[in-house]
Backbone as numpy.savetxt, mean C-alpha at the origin, in Angstrom:
# Nx Ny Nz CAx CAy CAz Cx Cy Cz
-22.01 38.98 25.99 -20.87 38.06 25.92 -19.57 38.87 26.03
-18.74 38.50 26.97 -17.49 39.22 27.16 -16.52 38.92 26.03
-15.51 39.81 25.94 -14.49 39.64 24.89 -13.76 38.31 25.08
-13.47 37.94 26.32 -12.75 36.69 26.58 -13.55 35.48 26.08
-14.84 35.51 26.34 -15.69 34.39 25.90 -15.76 34.35 24.38
-15.84 35.52 23.77 -15.87 35.56 22.31 -14.60 34.99 21.70
-13.47 35.36 22.29 -12.20 34.85 21.78 -12.12 33.34 21.96
-12.54 32.86 23.14 -12.52 31.43 23.41 -13.44 30.69 22.46
-14.64 31.23 22.23 -15.60 30.60 21.31 -15.03 30.54 19.89
-14.40 31.62 19.47 -13.80 31.64 18.13 -12.67 30.64 18.01
-11.86 30.52 19.08 -10.75 29.56 19.05 -11.25 28.13 18.97
-12.30 27.84 19.77 -12.87 26.49 19.75 -13.44 26.18 18.38
-14.15 27.17 17.81 -14.73 26.97 16.48 -13.65 26.74 15.43
-12.54 27.47 15.56 -11.44 27.32 14.61 -10.80 25.95 14.71
-10.59 25.50 15.95 -10.01 24.17 16.16 -10.94 23.10 15.62
-12.24 23.27 15.89 -13.21 22.29 15.40 -13.24 22.23 13.88
-13.20 23.41 13.25 -13.20 23.44 11.79 -11.94 22.79 11.22
-10.80 23.04 11.90 -9.56 22.41 11.45 -9.60 20.91 11.57
-10.15 20.43 12.68 -10.24 18.98 12.88 -11.15 18.34 11.84
-12.28 19.01 11.56 -13.20 18.49 10.55 -12.54 18.48 9.18
-11.78 19.55 8.91 -11.09 19.61 7.63 -10.07 18.49 7.45
-9.31 18.21 8.50 -8.32 17.14 8.43 -8.99 15.78 8.31
-10.11 15.60 9.01 -10.85 14.35 8.90 -11.35 14.15 7.47
-11.90 15.22 6.90 -12.38 15.13 5.52 -11.23 14.84 4.56
-10.10 15.50 4.78 -8.91 15.25 3.95 -8.50 13.79 4.02
-8.47 13.22 5.22 -8.08 11.82 5.38 -9.04 10.88 4.69
-10.34 11.15 4.82 -11.34 10.28 4.19 -11.24 10.33 2.67
-11.04 11.53 2.15 -10.91 11.67 0.69 -9.65 10.98 0.19
-8.55 11.17 0.91 -7.28 10.56 0.51 -7.40 9.04 0.51
-8.02 8.49 1.52 -8.19 7.04 1.59 -9.07 6.55 0.44
-10.14 7.28 0.16 -11.01 6.89 -0.95 -10.28 6.95 -2.29
-9.41 7.93 -2.45 -8.66 8.04 -3.70 -7.68 6.88 -3.86
-7.02 6.49 -2.76 -6.11 5.35 -2.81 -6.88 4.07 -3.14
-8.05 3.91 -2.53 -8.86 2.72 -2.79 -9.32 2.68 -4.24
-9.68 3.82 -4.79 -10.11 3.88 -6.19 -8.97 3.54 -7.14
-7.79 4.07 -6.85 -6.62 3.75 -7.67 -6.31 2.26 -7.61
-6.33 1.70 -6.42 -6.08 0.27 -6.27 -7.10 -0.55 -7.07
-8.37 -0.20 -6.95 -9.42 -0.94 -7.65 -9.17 -0.96 -9.16
-8.81 0.19 -9.72 -8.62 0.26 -11.17 -7.35 -0.46 -11.61
-6.32 -0.43 -10.77 -5.09 -1.14 -11.13 -5.29 -2.65 -11.02
-5.98 -3.10 -9.98 -6.23 -4.53 -9.82 -7.14 -5.05 -10.94
-7.94 -4.18 -11.51 -8.79 -4.59 -12.63 -7.97 -4.91 -13.88
-6.72 -4.45 -13.92 -5.84 -4.83 -15.02 -5.42 -6.29 -14.88
-5.01 -6.87 -15.97 -4.57 -8.27 -15.99 -3.21 -8.38 -16.63
-2.31 -9.14 -15.99 -0.99 -9.34 -16.59 -1.04 -10.32 -17.75
-2.20 -10.84 -18.04 -2.36 -11.73 -19.19 -3.06 -11.02 -20.33
-4.11 -10.26 -20.02 -4.99 -9.76 -21.07 -4.99 -8.25 -21.28
-4.57 -7.47 -20.30 -4.68 -6.01 -20.43 -3.63 -5.45 -21.37
-4.00 -4.35 -22.03 -3.15 -3.74 -23.03 -2.73 -2.33 -22.59
-1.91 -1.70 -23.42 -1.47 -0.34 -23.12 -2.65 0.62 -23.06
-3.65 0.41 -23.89 -4.82 1.30 -23.86 -5.58 1.17 -22.55
-5.57 -0.01 -21.94 -6.21 -0.18 -20.64 -5.47 0.64 -19.58
-4.15 0.65 -19.66 -3.36 1.45 -18.73 -3.60 2.93 -18.97
-3.76 3.33 -20.22 -4.02 4.73 -20.53 -5.31 5.21 -19.88
-6.30 4.34 -19.80 -7.56 4.71 -19.13 -7.33 4.96 -17.64
-6.48 4.15 -17.02 -6.16 4.38 -15.62 -5.43 5.71 -15.45
-4.55 6.02 -16.39 -3.84 7.30 -16.35 -4.82 8.46 -16.43
-5.78 8.38 -17.31 -6.76 9.47 -17.46 -7.58 9.64 -16.19
-7.95 8.54 -15.56 -8.81 8.61 -14.39 -8.06 9.04 -13.12
-6.74 8.87 -13.10 -5.97 9.14 -11.88 -4.77 10.04 -12.19
-4.93 10.93 -13.14 -3.81 11.77 -13.56 -3.26 12.62 -12.42
-4.10 12.96 -11.46 -3.64 13.77 -10.33 -2.50 13.09 -9.58
-2.50 11.76 -9.59 -1.49 11.02 -8.82 -0.41 10.41 -9.70
-0.41 10.78 -10.97 0.58 10.25 -11.90 1.95 10.87 -11.62
2.94 10.02 -11.47 4.32 10.47 -11.25 5.11 10.44 -12.55
4.95 9.36 -13.32 5.67 9.25 -14.59 4.92 8.30 -15.53
5.12 8.53 -16.81 4.51 7.68 -17.86 5.49 7.72 -19.02
6.45 6.80 -19.00 7.61 6.88 -19.88 7.83 5.58 -20.65
8.43 5.71 -21.82 8.79 4.55 -22.64 10.30 4.43 -22.67
10.81 3.27 -22.26 12.25 3.01 -22.26 12.50 1.59 -22.73
13.38 1.45 -23.73 13.76 0.13 -24.24 12.54 -0.71 -24.61
11.54 -0.08 -25.22 10.37 -0.81 -25.68 9.35 -1.12 -24.60
9.59 -0.66 -23.37 8.65 -0.89 -22.27 8.07 0.44 -21.81
6.77 0.43 -21.49 6.10 1.63 -20.99 5.95 1.48 -19.48
6.56 2.39 -18.75 6.53 2.36 -17.29 5.65 3.50 -16.78
4.63 3.14 -16.01 3.69 4.12 -15.47 3.67 4.01 -13.95
3.83 5.15 -13.27 3.91 5.15 -11.82 2.93 6.18 -11.24
2.24 5.78 -10.16 1.34 6.66 -9.43 1.77 6.71 -7.96
1.40 7.81 -7.30 1.72 7.92 -5.88 0.64 8.75 -5.18
0.11 8.21 -4.08 -0.83 8.93 -3.22 -0.13 9.14 -1.88
0.00 10.38 -1.44 0.75 10.70 -0.22 -0.13 11.43 0.81
0.21 11.26 2.07 -0.50 11.96 3.14 0.18 13.29 3.47
0.39 14.10 2.47 1.26 15.27 2.58 0.90 16.19 3.74
-0.37 16.57 3.85 -0.75 17.53 4.88 -0.64 16.95 6.28
-1.05 15.71 6.44 -0.94 15.08 7.76 0.51 14.98 8.20
1.39 14.69 7.25 2.82 14.59 7.57 3.41 15.96 7.87
3.03 16.97 7.09 3.57 18.32 7.31 3.15 18.87 8.67
1.95 18.54 9.09 1.46 19.00 10.40 1.94 18.11 11.54
2.77 17.11 11.23 3.34 16.22 12.24 2.28 15.40 12.98
1.15 15.18 12.30 0.10 14.36 12.91 0.36 12.88 12.72
1.14 12.55 11.72 1.57 11.17 11.51 2.81 11.17 10.65
3.54 10.04 10.64 4.73 9.97 9.79 4.34 10.04 8.31
5.27 10.43 7.45 4.98 10.39 6.02 4.58 8.99 5.59
3.54 8.91 4.79 3.06 7.63 4.29 2.64 7.81 2.84
2.73 6.74 2.07 2.35 6.82 0.67 1.91 5.46 0.14
1.04 5.52 -0.85 0.64 4.35 -1.61 1.20 4.53 -3.01
2.02 3.57 -3.43 2.75 3.70 -4.68 2.36 2.53 -5.60
2.08 2.85 -6.84 1.67 1.83 -7.82 2.49 2.01 -9.09
2.87 0.88 -9.70 3.58 0.95 -10.98 3.06 -0.16 -11.89
2.97 0.16 -13.17 2.53 -0.80 -14.18 3.53 -0.76 -15.33
3.97 -1.93 -15.75 4.91 -2.03 -16.86 4.23 -2.75 -18.02
4.26 -2.11 -19.19 3.72 -2.70 -20.41 4.89 -3.10 -21.31
4.86 -4.34 -21.76 5.92 -4.85 -22.65 5.26 -5.55 -23.83
5.69 -5.21 -25.04 5.11 -5.78 -26.25 3.60 -5.59 -26.29
3.15 -4.42 -25.82 1.73 -4.09 -25.90 0.85 -4.67 -24.82
1.42 -5.50 -23.93 0.64 -6.14 -22.87 1.20 -5.79 -21.50
0.30 -5.76 -20.51 0.76 -5.52 -19.14 1.62 -6.69 -18.71
2.82 -6.39 -18.29 3.81 -7.41 -17.95 4.03 -7.52 -16.44
3.89 -6.40 -15.74 4.21 -6.36 -14.31 3.36 -5.29 -13.64
2.76 -5.63 -12.51 2.01 -4.70 -11.68 2.61 -4.74 -10.28
2.88 -3.57 -9.72 3.35 -3.53 -8.34 2.56 -2.49 -7.57
2.36 -2.76 -6.28 1.65 -1.82 -5.41 2.25 -1.92 -4.02
2.46 -0.78 -3.38 3.04 -0.80 -2.04 2.51 0.33 -1.19
2.26 0.03 0.07 1.84 1.02 1.06 2.95 1.13 2.09
3.49 2.33 2.26 4.66 2.56 3.12 4.34 3.63 4.16
4.83 3.41 5.36 4.73 4.41 6.43 6.14 4.57 6.99
6.75 5.73 6.76 8.16 5.92 7.07 8.35 6.26 8.55
9.16 5.44 9.22 9.42 5.62 10.64 10.88 5.31 10.93
11.51 6.15 11.74 12.94 5.98 12.01 13.23 4.87 13.01
12.20 4.15 13.47 12.45 3.03 14.37 12.98 1.82 13.61
12.98 1.91 12.27 13.50 0.83 11.44 14.71 1.35 10.67
15.89 1.35 11.26 17.04 2.02 10.63 17.49 1.38 9.33
17.31 0.08 9.15 17.81 -0.55 7.93 16.86 -0.39 6.76
15.56 -0.31 7.02 14.59 -0.20 5.94 13.90 1.16 5.96
13.72 1.72 7.14 13.16 3.06 7.25 11.65 3.15 7.18
10.98 2.01 7.05 9.53 2.06 6.93 8.92 0.72 7.34
7.68 0.80 7.74 6.85 -0.39 7.85 5.99 -0.41 6.59
5.76 -1.59 6.03 5.17 -1.58 4.69 4.58 -2.93 4.31
3.77 -2.87 3.28 3.31 -4.07 2.59 3.36 -3.79 1.10
3.94 -4.68 0.32 3.94 -4.46 -1.12 3.81 -5.77 -1.89
3.22 -5.63 -3.07 2.84 -6.77 -3.91 3.43 -6.58 -5.30
4.00 -7.65 -5.83 4.48 -7.67 -7.21 3.80 -8.80 -7.95
3.23 -8.48 -9.10 2.59 -9.50 -9.94 3.20 -9.46 -11.34
3.61 -10.63 -11.81 4.23 -10.76 -13.13 3.46 -11.79 -13.96
3.64 -11.72 -15.27 3.16 -12.83 -16.10 3.90 -14.10 -15.69
5.23 -14.00 -15.65 6.08 -15.06 -15.12 7.08 -14.38 -14.19
7.07 -14.75 -12.93 7.94 -14.11 -11.96 9.40 -14.44 -12.25
10.32 -13.53 -11.98 11.75 -13.82 -12.14 12.14 -15.04 -11.32
13.01 -15.87 -11.86 13.34 -17.14 -11.21 13.95 -16.95 -9.83
14.68 -15.86 -9.62 15.31 -15.66 -8.32 14.30 -15.30 -7.23
13.05 -14.97 -7.64 12.01 -14.64 -6.67 10.96 -15.73 -6.53
10.83 -16.60 -7.51 9.65 -17.47 -7.61 9.82 -18.84 -6.98
10.76 -19.01 -6.10 10.99 -20.34 -5.52 9.83 -20.81 -4.65
8.97 -19.89 -4.21 7.87 -20.28 -3.33 6.59 -20.61 -4.04
6.57 -20.62 -5.38 5.36 -20.95 -6.11 4.70 -19.73 -6.72
3.43 -19.89 -7.11 2.72 -18.84 -7.83 2.19 -17.74 -6.90
2.12 -18.03 -5.61 1.71 -17.05 -4.59 2.71 -17.22 -3.46
3.67 -16.32 -3.41 4.82 -16.56 -2.54 5.16 -15.31 -1.72
6.07 -15.52 -0.77 6.43 -14.46 0.17 7.96 -14.38 0.28
8.60 -13.69 -0.66 10.07 -13.55 -0.61 10.49 -12.50 0.41
10.10 -12.71 1.66 10.33 -11.75 2.74 11.19 -12.39 3.82
12.31 -11.80 4.20 13.07 -12.31 5.35 12.19 -12.26 6.61
12.13 -13.35 7.33 11.27 -13.42 8.51 11.72 -12.41 9.56
10.75 -11.72 10.14 11.04 -10.76 11.19 11.15 -9.32 10.74
11.09 -9.08 9.43 11.20 -7.71 8.93 9.89 -6.94 9.15
9.95 -5.61 9.17 8.74 -4.81 9.39 7.91 -4.60 8.13
8.16 -5.41 7.12 7.41 -5.31 5.89 7.06 -6.71 5.39
6.05 -6.78 4.55 5.68 -8.04 3.92 5.70 -7.84 2.41
6.43 -8.71 1.73 6.46 -8.68 0.27 5.72 -9.90 -0.25
4.81 -9.66 -1.17 3.99 -10.73 -1.75 4.31 -10.81 -3.24
4.45 -12.02 -3.73 4.78 -12.25 -5.14 3.71 -13.12 -5.77
3.23 -12.68 -6.93 2.24 -13.43 -7.70 2.70 -13.57 -9.14
2.22 -14.63 -9.80 2.34 -14.67 -11.25 0.97 -15.01 -11.84
0.89 -15.13 -13.15 -0.40 -15.30 -13.82 -1.05 -16.65 -13.52
-0.33 -17.55 -12.86 -0.90 -18.86 -12.52 -1.52 -18.88 -11.13
-1.40 -17.79 -10.37 -2.05 -17.71 -9.07 -3.56 -17.73 -9.25
-4.27 -18.24 -8.26 -5.72 -18.29 -8.35 -6.30 -16.90 -8.13
-7.56 -16.73 -8.51 -8.22 -15.45 -8.31 -8.34 -15.12 -6.83
-8.60 -16.13 -6.01 -8.69 -15.91 -4.57 -7.35 -15.45 -4.01
-6.26 -16.08 -4.44 -4.93 -15.67 -3.98 -4.64 -14.23 -4.40
-5.03 -13.87 -5.59 -4.80 -12.52 -6.07 -5.59 -11.50 -5.26
-6.84 -11.82 -4.96 -7.67 -10.91 -4.16 -7.09 -10.73 -2.76
-6.61 -11.81 -2.18 -6.02 -11.72 -0.84 -4.72 -10.94 -0.86
-3.94 -11.12 -1.90 -2.66 -10.43 -1.99 -2.85 -8.91 -2.09
-3.83 -8.47 -2.87 -4.02 -7.04 -3.10 -5.03 -6.40 -2.14
-5.36 -7.08 -1.06 -6.33 -6.55 -0.10 -5.65 -5.57 0.86
-5.24 -4.44 0.35 -4.62 -3.41 1.18 -5.64 -2.78 2.12
-5.16 -2.39 3.29 -5.98 -1.63 4.24 -5.32 -0.26 4.38
-6.07 0.79 4.07 -5.47 2.11 3.91 -5.55 3.00 5.14
-5.95 2.46 6.28 -5.99 3.33 7.45 -4.60 3.84 7.83
-3.55 3.08 7.50 -2.19 3.52 7.83 -1.73 4.67 6.94
-2.46 4.96 5.88 -2.15 6.12 5.04 -2.61 7.41 5.70
-3.64 7.32 6.54 -4.25 8.53 7.11 -4.37 8.48 8.62
-3.90 7.41 9.24 -4.07 7.25 10.69 -3.14 8.18 11.45
-3.67 9.03 12.36 -2.80 9.86 13.17 -2.15 9.07 14.30
-1.00 9.53 14.74 -0.37 8.91 15.90 0.44 7.68 15.57
0.70 6.90 16.61 1.56 5.73 16.49 0.78 4.53 15.97
1.47 3.39 15.94 0.85 2.18 15.41 1.32 1.90 14.00
0.64 1.00 13.34 0.99 0.62 11.97 2.45 0.20 11.89
2.85 -0.66 12.82 4.24 -1.09 12.89 4.43 -2.56 12.54
3.40 -3.19 12.00 3.49 -4.57 11.55 2.88 -4.69 10.16
3.38 -5.62 9.34 2.83 -5.77 8.00 1.35 -6.11 7.96
0.82 -6.70 9.03 -0.61 -7.02 9.04 -1.47 -5.77 8.99
-0.91 -4.62 9.35 -1.66 -3.37 9.27 -1.86 -2.93 7.83
-1.08 -3.47 6.92 -1.14 -3.07 5.52 -1.79 -4.13 4.64
-1.45 -5.39 4.89 -1.95 -6.51 4.07 -2.48 -7.60 5.01
-3.63 -7.39 5.63 -4.10 -8.31 6.68 -4.37 -9.72 6.19
-4.90 -9.89 5.00 -5.20 -11.24 4.51 -3.94 -11.96 4.07
-3.08 -11.28 3.34 -1.81 -11.90 2.94 -0.96 -12.23 4.17
-1.07 -11.41 5.21 -0.33 -11.66 6.46 -0.72 -13.01 7.05
-2.00 -13.33 7.06 -2.44 -14.62 7.60 -1.90 -15.77 6.76
-1.86 -15.59 5.45 -1.30 -16.62 4.57 0.21 -16.75 4.80
0.85 -15.62 5.01 2.30 -15.63 5.30 2.57 -16.35 6.62
1.75 -16.09 7.60 1.90 -16.76 8.90 1.80 -18.28 8.73
0.81 -18.72 7.97 0.67 -20.17 7.73 1.88 -20.73 7.00
2.39 -19.95 6.05 3.57 -20.40 5.30 4.78 -20.53 6.22
5.03 -19.52 7.05 6.20 -19.56 7.95 6.09 -20.74 8.91
4.92 -20.95 9.49 4.74 -22.07 10.40 4.94 -23.41 9.70
4.59 -23.47 8.43 4.75 -24.73 7.69 6.22 -25.08 7.46
7.12 -24.09 7.56 8.54 -24.34 7.37 9.22 -24.85 8.64
8.47 -24.88 9.74 9.04 -25.34 11.01 9.46 -24.22 11.94
9.44 -22.99 11.44 9.74 -21.84 12.29 8.53 -21.50 13.15
8.78 -20.88 14.29 7.69 -20.46 15.17 7.43 -18.99 14.91
6.35 -18.71 14.24 6.04 -17.37 13.75 6.07 -16.33 14.86
5.44 -16.62 15.98 5.30 -15.63 17.05 6.63 -15.26 17.70
7.65 -16.09 17.53 8.97 -15.72 18.04 9.58 -14.57 17.24
9.23 -14.49 15.98 9.76 -13.44 15.12 8.88 -12.19 15.13
7.60 -12.37 15.47 6.67 -11.25 15.52 5.94 -11.28 16.87
6.63 -10.93 17.95 6.04 -11.06 19.29 4.84 -10.17 19.53
4.68 -9.12 18.74 3.54 -8.22 18.92 2.37 -8.54 18.01
2.41 -9.70 17.36 1.44 -9.98 16.32 0.11 -10.53 16.83
-0.05 -10.62 18.15 -1.31 -11.13 18.68 -2.51 -10.32 18.23
-2.34 -9.01 18.11 -3.45 -8.16 17.70 -3.80 -8.36 16.22
-2.92 -8.99 15.46 -3.14 -9.12 14.02 -4.20 -10.17 13.67
-4.56 -10.99 14.61 -5.57 -12.00 14.34 -6.98 -11.44 14.49
-7.07 -10.20 14.97 -8.39 -9.60 15.19 -8.85 -8.87 13.94
C-alpha cells in the first residue's frame, strides 16, 4: 500500500469516525431532551409538590440552569443545547428550555420551549414552539379558553397556553414536542409545525374558525400536514 493510499484511508476513516460521533451525539442529545420533557410533563399544576420537582432536579442535574427561591416562589430552569453541532456550524444554535415554578408548596406554572435561532427572523430571532401551563392562566392570556393560542398569526413561532381545566388529550397534544430540530443539520425547521406538530393542527383549526384563511399567513405550511 502506497503512502498516498494510506493517508487517504486514514482521512476517510477519520471523517467516518467523526460523522459517527456527531450522529451519536445528536441521538443522545435528543434522548436527553425527550427524557427531561417526559419527567416535567409528569408533574401536575394541581397535585405536584416541591419534592416532586426536586426529583426532576436530581435526575437531570446536568441540564440544570438555576434552582432559586424568590419572594416565596421556587423557580427551577433546565436547558438542553446543541452546543457541538452549533460550534461546528452544522446547524444553527438550538435549545430546549424548561422552567417550573412552585408557589405555596405546589407546582404553579410549567413552561417548555424548543428554539432554533436563525437570523432570517429579525424581530424574534428564532423559529420556535413553546407551551405555558398554569393552575389558572393570567387573564390577559386566557381569552381563548383552557387550551389556547395567544400567538399573532403569521409569526415563526407557536405559543400554546393551558390551565388546569384543559383535558388530558389537550395537554398531551400541547406538549408533543418533536426534537429533530434540536439536532437536525442544515436548513429547515422554519415553521412552528416542526416543533409542535399536533398543537399546530389545533392552531390551524382555531385560526380557520375565526374566518381567517390560514394558508395565506403560512404559505409554506403544505408540508406540515404530512
